[in-house]
N, C-alpha and C positions, 0 to 999 in steps of 0.2 A: 441537511437541514436547509430550509428556505428562510427568507427574512420577510417579516411583516413591514408595513409602512413604518418608517422611523428607524429601521435597521435592526430591530430586535428579532432574534431567531425564534421560531416556533416549530412545534412538532407536526409535520404534515400527516403523520399516522395517528394522531390523537383520537380521531373518530373512526378507527378501524371497525369497532364493534357497534354497528348500528342496531336498532331494535329489530329490524328485518333480518339481519344476519343472526342475531341472538335467537330469534324465533325459528329460523331455519335449523340451527343447531339443536334446539330443544325439540322440535318436531321430528328431526332425524333420530334423536335419541329415543323418543317415544315409539317411533316406528320400529327401531332396532329392538327395543324391549318387547314389543308385541310379537316378534318372531318367536315361535315356540322352540327355543333352543336353550339348553341349560348353560351354554357358553355366553349367552346374551343376558347377563345379570348386572355386571359392574359398570358404572358410568365411566370409570377411568379407562376401561378397555375400549369403549366407544371413542372417547376423546383422544387418548394418547396413542393407542395402537392403531386404530382405524383412521384417524384424521390428523395425527401429529400435533394435537393441541395440548395445552397444559391443564392439569386437574383443577387448579384454582379458578379456571375460567367460569365454572358454574357459580361459585359464590360471588365472583366479580359481577357477572351479568345479572344474577339474582338481585343484587343490591342496586343495580343500575336501572333495570326495567321490571316493573310490576308484572307485566304480561309474561315475561320469561319466568319469573318466580312462580306464578300460577302454573305454568307448564311444567316446571321442574317438580312442583308438588305432585302433579299427576304422575310424573315419571317415578317418583319415590314410592307412591302408592302401588304403581304397577310392579316395581321392583319387589316391594314387600309381599304382594300377593303371589308373585312368581316364586319367591323363596319358600313361602309357606306351601304352595301347591307342589313344588318339586320335592320338598322335604316329606310331605305326606305320601307322595308316590315313590319315595326312596330313589329319586333321580339325582339327588345331590346328597352329600354327606350331612346327615342330620345334626351332628355335633357342630359342624361349621354353620349350618343354617341357624341353629339356636344362637350361636355366637353373634352372627350378623344381625339377627332380629333384636337381640339385646342391645347391641352397640350402635346400631344405625336406625332402629325403628322403635325404640323405647319399650320393648317387651321386657317383662320381668319373669324371673324363674321362681315365683312363689305364688301362693294363693293370696289374693287381695281381700280385705274385708272393708266394706263400706258400712258406716254406722249412720242410720237415718231413723230418727224417732225411736230410739232405743231398740232398733231391730238390726241384727247382724245379717248381712247378705253376703254370701261367699260367691266369688267368681273364679272358676278354674281358668288358669291362664292357658293360652294357646300352646305355650311351650310344653305344658304337661300333656296336652292332647297329642302333640307331635311325638313326644317320647313314648306314650302309650301305643300310638299307631306304629312306630318303628319297631316296637318290641313284639308285635303280633306276627 
């Protein structure tokens, strides 16, 4: 630790994660997700296994930089579409894909009903379509 004027210690590494560094990590993650490989789905594999970083870094940087948060939202949408696409093509375990979509992307395993002006409109969930596709 170094000392500031007046003899008080301060953390010289306090600004390790600059916005530029955060965006480099986010753009690297997006590029990694864009590779058509069913091993390139989980953020923690990119962060921990590939770069030796900690999983909580995404939430920390998302709270610190709006630009990083927007980039991570793009990464999450890419992850979601990749899981769906691979499940529909049976490139990944469909049951695991359904579990991930429910727990990380707010999918539901039931038919939803919207009530608007006394009219019921049914929307089949994507989960049902994935199940039907895998049964064929």
